[in-house]
C-alpha positions in Angstrom: 122.5 118.1 73.6 124.1 120.5 76.1 125.4 119.8 79.5 123.0 120.6 82.4 122.8 124.3 82.8 122.0 125.3 86.4 122.6 129.0 85.8 119.3 129.5 83.9 116.1 130.3 85.8 115.0 126.8 84.7 117.8 124.2 84.8 118.0 122.3 81.6 120.2 120.4 79.1 118.1 121.3 76.0 119.7 124.7 75.2 116.6 126.5 76.4 118.3 129.9 76.2 118.6 129.5 72.4 114.7 129.4 72.1 113.7 132.7 73.7 110.0 132.2 72.9 109.9 128.8 74.6 112.0 130.0 77.5 109.6 132.9 78.1 106.6 130.6 78.0 108.1 128.2 80.5 109.2 131.0 82.7 105.6 132.2 82.8 104.4 128.7 83.7 107.0 128.4 86.5 105.2 130.7 89.0 102.0 128.8 88.5 103.8 125.6 89.2 105.3 127.0 92.4 101.9 128.3 93.4 100.5 124.7 92.8 103.4 123.3 94.9 102.7 125.7 97.7 99.0 124.9 97.7 99.0 121.2 97.0 102.6 120.0 97.7 103.7 118.4 101.0 101.7 119.9 103.9 103.4 122.2 106.4 106.9 121.5 105.1 108.0 124.6 103.0 110.7 125.7 105.5 112.3 122.3 106.1 115.9 121.5 105.0 115.6 118.1 103.3 118.5 115.8 102.3 117.6 115.5 98.7 119.3 114.2 95.6 119.3 116.6 92.6 120.0 115.6 89.0 123.3 117.2 87.8 124.0 115.0 84.8 122.4 112.5 82.5 125.4 110.2 82.8 124.2 107.1 84.7 127.6 106.8 86.4 127.2 110.0 88.4 123.9 111.7 87.6 122.9 113.1 91.1 124.3 115.0 94.1 122.9 115.0 97.6 122.5 117.9 100.0 120.1 119.7 102.3 117.6 121.8 100.3 114.3 123.6 101.0 111.8 121.9 98.8 110.4 125.2 97.2 114.0 125.9 96.2 114.6 122.5 94.6 116.0 123.0 91.1 113.2 121.5 89.0 114.4 121.3 85.4 114.2 119.8 81.9 116.6 116.9 81.3 116.7 114.6 78.3 119.0 111.6 77.7 121.5 112.2 74.9 120.1 111.9 71.4 121.3 109.8 68.5 121.0 111.5 65.1 120.9 108.1 63.4 118.2 106.6 65.6 115.7 104.6 63.6 112.1 103.6 64.4 112.2 100.0 65.4 108.6 98.8 65.5 105.2 99.4 63.8 104.3 100.6 60.3 107.2 103.1 60.3 109.8 100.6 61.2 113.2 101.4 59.7 112.4 105.1 59.1 114.3 107.8 60.9 112.9 108.7 64.4 110.9 111.9 64.4 112.4 115.1 66.0 109.1 116.9 65.5 105.5 115.8 65.8 104.0 114.5 62.6 100.6 116.2 62.0 98.6 113.0 61.7 99.9 111.8 65.1 99.6 115.2 66.9 96.3 114.5 68.8 97.3 111.0 69.9 100.8 112.1 71.1 99.4 115.0 73.0 96.9 112.7 74.7 99.7 110.3 75.7 101.9 113.1 77.1 99.0 114.8 78.9 97.8 111.5 80.5 101.4 110.7 81.7 101.9 114.2 82.9 98.7 114.2 84.8 99.8 111.3 87.0 102.8 113.2 88.3 101.1 116.1 90.2 98.3 113.7 91.1 100.5 111.5 93.2 102.0 114.6 95.0 98.4 115.6 95.9 97.5 112.2 97.1 100.5 112.1 99.4 100.5 115.7 100.6 99.4 115.0 104.2 101.7 112.0 104.9 104.6 114.0 106.2 102.5 114.7 109.3 102.5 111.0 110.3 106.0 109.9 109.1 107.4 106.8 110.9 110.9 108.2 110.9 113.1 111.0 109.5 114.5 108.5 107.0 111.0 107.8 105.7 110.0 111.5 105.7 113.0 112.2 103.5 112.1 109.4 101.1 108.5 110.8 100.8 109.8 114.2 100.0 112.3 112.8 97.5 109.5 111.0 95.7 107.4 114.2 95.7 110.1 116.5 94.2 110.9 114.0 91.5 107.2 113.6 90.6 107.2 117.4 90.3 110.2 117.2 88.0 108.5 114.5 85.9 105.6 117.0 85.4 108.2 119.5 84.1 109.4 116.9 81.7 106.0 116.5 80.1 105.2 120.2 80.2 108.4 121.0 78.3 107.2 118.6 75.5 103.8 120.2 75.5 105.2 123.7 75.3 107.9 123.0 72.7 106.0 120.7 70.3 102.2 121.5 70.6 101.9 125.3 70.4 98.8 126.9 72.0 97.1 123.6 72.6 100.2 122.4 74.5 100.3 125.5 76.6 96.6 125.1 77.5 97.2 121.5 78.4 100.1 122.5 80.6 97.8 124.9 82.5 95.2 122.1 82.9 97.8 119.9 84.5 98.0 122.4 87.4 94.2 122.9 87.6 92.9 119.3 88.0 93.0 117.9 91.5 93.2 114.4 92.8 89.8 113.2 94.1 88.1 116.5 93.1 84.5 115.7 92.2 84.3 118.5 89.6 87.8 118.4 88.1 89.5 115.1 89.0 92.7 113.6 87.7 92.4 111.7 84.4 93.1 108.1 85.7 91.1 106.5 88.4 93.9 105.2 90.6 95.2 108.8 90.9 91.9 109.9 92.5 92.2 107.4 95.3 93.2 108.6 98.8 96.6 107.7 100.1 95.7 108.2 103.8 98.5 106.3 105.6 102.0 105.1 105.2 101.0 101.5 104.4 99.0 102.8 101.5 102.0 105.0 100.5 104.4 102.0 100.4 101.8 100.0 98.5 101.4 102.9 96.0 105.1 103.3 95.5 105.5 99.6 95.0 102.6 98.9 92.8 101.5 102.1 91.2 104.9 103.6 90.6 105.8 100.2 89.0 103.0 100.9 86.5 104.8 104.1 85.9 107.9 102.2 85.1 106.2 100.0 82.5 104.3 103.0 80.9 107.6 105.0 80.7 109.5 102.0 79.3 106.8 101.7 76.6 107.1 105.4 75.8 110.9 105.2 75.8 110.6 103.1 72.6 108.6 105.9 70.9 109.3 107.0 67.3 108.9 110.6 68.7 112.5 111.0 69.8 112.1 113.8 72.4 109.5 111.7 74.2 111.8 108.6 74.2 114.8 110.6 75.5 112.7 112.3 78.2 111.1 109.1 79.5 114.5 107.3 79.6 115.8 109.9 82.1 112.6 109.8 84.1 113.2 106.1 84.5 116.5 106.8 86.2 114.6 108.7 88.9 111.6 106.3 89.1 113.8 103.4 90.4 114.1 105.0 93.8 110.3 105.4 94.1 109.8 101.6 93.7 112.7 101.0 96.1 110.8 103.1 98.7 107.7 100.9 98.3 109.4 97.5 98.2 111.8 98.2 101.1 109.0 99.9 103.1 106.7 96.9 102.9 109.7 94.6 103.6 110.4 96.5 106.8 106.8 96.3 107.9 106.9 92.5 107.3 110.2 92.2 109.2 108.7 94.0 112.2 105.5 92.0 112.2 107.5 88.7 111.9 109.7 89.8 114.8 106.6 90.4 117.0 104.9 87.1 115.9 108.0 85.2 117.0 108.4 87.2 120.2 104.7 86.6 121.1 104.6 83.1 119.5 101.3 84.0 117.8 99.7 84.8 114.5 96.5 86.0 116.2 95.4 89.2 114.6 93.9 90.7 117.8 97.1 90.0 119.8 99.3 91.4 117.0 97.2 94.6 116.7 97.3 94.9 120.5 101.1 94.9 120.1 100.9 97.7 117.6 102.1 95.9 114.4 100.4 95.3 111.1 99.1 91.7 110.9 99.7 89.7 107.7 96.0 89.3 106.7 95.7 93.0 106.7 98.8 93.4 104.6 97.4 90.8 102.1 94.1 92.9 101.8 96.1 96.0 101.1 98.1 94.1 98.4 94.9 92.9 96.9 93.5 96.4 96.7 96.5 98.3 95.4 97.4 95.6 92.9 93.9 95.4 91.4 93.5 99.2 91.2 96.9 99.5 89.5 96.4 96.8 86.9 93.3 98.7 85.7 95.7 101.6 84.8 96.9 99.5 81.8 93.5 100.0 80.2 91.1 97.6 78.4 92.4 94.1 77.6 91.3 94.7 74.0 92.0 98.2 72.7 92.0 99.7 69.2 93.9 102.7 70.7 96.7 100.4 71.8 96.9 99.0 68.3 96.9 102.5 66.8 99.6 103.7 69.2 101.9 100.7 68.3 101.4 100.7 64.6 101.9 104.4 64.4 105.2 104.1 66.4 103.9 106.2 69.3 104.3 103.6 72.1 106.1 100.3 72.0 106.2 97.3 74.2 108.3 96.8 77.4 111.9 96.1 76.2 110.7 96.1 72.5 114.3 95.6 71.3 114.7 92.3 73.1 111.6 90.7 71.6 112.2 88.1 68.9 109.4 88.8 66.5 108.8 91.1 63.5 107.9 94.2 65.6 104.9 94.8 63.3 102.6 92.1 64.8 100.0 91.9 62.1 98.4 88.5 62.0 99.7 87.5 65.5 97.4 86.7 68.4 97.5 86.9 72.2 95.3 85.3 74.9 93.1 87.5 77.1 90.7 86.4 79.9 86.9 86.8 79.7 84.1 85.5 81.9 81.8 83.0 80.1 79.0 80.9 81.7 80.3 81.6 85.2 83.9 80.6 84.4 87.1 82.5 83.4 88.2 81.4 80.0 91.0 82.4 77.6 90.2 84.0 74.2 92.6 84.5 71.3 92.5 88.1 70.0 94.7 90.0 67.5 98.0 90.8 69.2 97.9 94.5 68.2 94.5 94.9 70.0 95.9 93.1 73.1 99.0 95.3 73.7 97.5 96.7 77.0 97.2 93.1 78.2 100.8 92.3 77.0 102.1 95.2 79.1 99.9 94.3 82.0 101.2 90.7 82.0 104.8 92.0 81.9 104.0 94.2 84.9 102.3 91.3 86.8 105.5 89.1 86.4 107.6 91.9 87.9 105.1 92.5 90.7 105.0 88.8 91.6 108.8 88.7 91.8 108.8 91.5 94.4 106.2 89.9 96.5 108.3 86.7 96.5 111.2 88.8 97.9 108.8 89.9 100.7 108.1 86.2 101.3 111.8 85.6 101.8 111.6 87.9 104.9 108.9 85.6 106.3 111.0 82.6 105.3 114.0 84.0 107.2 111.8 84.5 110.2 110.5 80.9 110.1 106.9 81.9 109.3 105.0 79.7 106.9 102.3 82.1 105.7 102.8 83.5 102.2 101.7 86.8 100.6 100.7 86.8 97.0 99.1 89.0 94.3 95.5 88.2 93.6 94.3 86.8 90.3 94.3 89.5 87.6 90.5 89.2 87.2 90.0 90.2 90.8 88.3 93.5 91.6 88.6 94.9 88.1 86.8 98.0 86.9 88.1 98.3 83.4 87.6 96.2 80.3 85.8 92.9 79.7 86.3 91.9 83.4 84.8 95.1 84.8 82.0 94.2 87.2 82.6 90.4 87.1 82.9 89.2 90.7 86.1 87.1 91.0 87.8 85.9 94.2 91.5 86.5 94.7 92.2 82.9 93.7 90.4 83.3 90.4 86.9 81.9 91.0 83.9 83.6 89.5 81.6 84.1 92.5 78.0 85.3 93.0 77.1 88.8 94.2 76.0 87.2 97.5 79.3 85.4 98.0 81.2 88.6 97.1 79.2 90.7 99.6 79.6 88.1 102.3 83.4 87.7 101.8 84.7 91.0 100.4 85.8 92.0 103.9 88.3 89.2 103.9 89.7 90.2 100.5 89.8 94.0 100.5 90.7 96.5 103.4 87.6 97.1 105.6 86.7 100.3 107.4 88.0 98.6 110.5 91.3 97.8 108.8 91.8 101.4 107.7 90.9 102.7 111.1 93.5 100.4 112.7 96.2 101.5 110.3 95.3 105.1 110.9 95.6 104.6 114.6 99.3 103.6 114.1 100.2 106.7 112.3 102.0 108.9 114.8 104.9 111.1 113.7 108.4 110.0 114.7 111.1 112.7 113.9 113.9 112.0 116.4 117.0 111.0 114.4 117.5 107.3 114.4 114.1 106.5 115.9 111.3 104.5 114.1 107.6 103.9 114.7 106.8 100.6 116.5 105.2 99.1 113.3 108.2 99.3 111.0 111.8 98.1 111.2 114.8 100.3 110.5 116.4 100.1 107.0 119.5 98.0 106.4 121.3 101.1 105.2 120.7 104.8 105.1 120.3 107.0 102.0 123.7 107.7 100.3 125.3 105.4 103.0 124.4 107.7 105.8 124.2 106.4 109.4 120.9 105.4 110.9 120.7 108.6 113.1 121.5 111.0 110.3 119.4 114.2 110.3 117.6 113.7 107.0 115.2 116.5 107.6 116.0 119.7 109.6 113.0 121.5 111.0 113.7 125.2 111.0 
């Protein structure tokens, strides 16, 4: 593992210059990437100087530096965590064997599929968010959006490097495909459903970065256990960058709640009409957005019973979240896990083989983490003396994948009739009216230190900057 080399055309710490064929292939891909960024990256922002962090090391103690950069000049590169020559596979049928530095032939197709699916989410989220800069609630938030965008772009580079280096012509073709699909395109959509949803406003963006980027954390943690060492080392460094994305979501929603609570106390009301007239986001609307984004995101974990999940684990391709901390045999044959199914109008638990339920295991780990964050939002309401509580809906609510797909379930976990669903869904999921109201709040605020009426300022600026710091300079 070399130090980060920023003198190369493609910054890297993988000694890229020693593999001239790979270097040439990636340098041919680079202009296509920049063309994609120009066409599908943040709208009307190519000339801005943005206060961005750039990775300069894989040392967690000092891995990034901050400075004003034009986004098309951002140094996207290829960075892997340091390797361990003695690393052993620690789960599945190959447990105890040496980790793989190259792709075993029998696992080639599955590894390529895993890498392409992960890689496809990165440009998709940039495409989903490309217009948001035009309605940013502050320079601070605009900068955070752009930071998320450039890092999703770097995560695409991380996956493309693996495809080019380890998968030959097939990998190069897949890398081109990652630039050709488009979020929401009817003819050539992104691979996963949540990445074809619109992100039309900043409330949706904060929900996406809280819920959907958290799915990214869990998927990356599972891949960081992989027997394929380059994938494990790549995803470990991606996780370092991913933490900020979830911070943007959690703190963004917290600031929305803080502003709403302030207005509720000022006006001494929880009346939705009065709060909307005051230009803030009422709590029932926030709850409906939570219900939507949570339910769409937990579908990303896949079917509750999956032979692919069993294969990926037993083969050593993808572990569980924090695999090394689990007190079992890390092979899981003969073990079971409970999943939920609908039977006779009720939700009931069913025991299934643990290996086939690993999507559900990861989903349940994710749900615990999501609930903990929502409880932190509730502390903002507590502090303001407001009794209402936000919560994540039941995991069977609004599902479109697996055994629960199409079963009508209320947020509190009751199976309901089609008629009740149709009569009540407007109280559970954002309505056209809700979305129109949120859209009406979206006006751009770009004066340093100023914030839109519907969101509170942050407690602290990025890299300890003052509130009125010029995070984005418009040239």
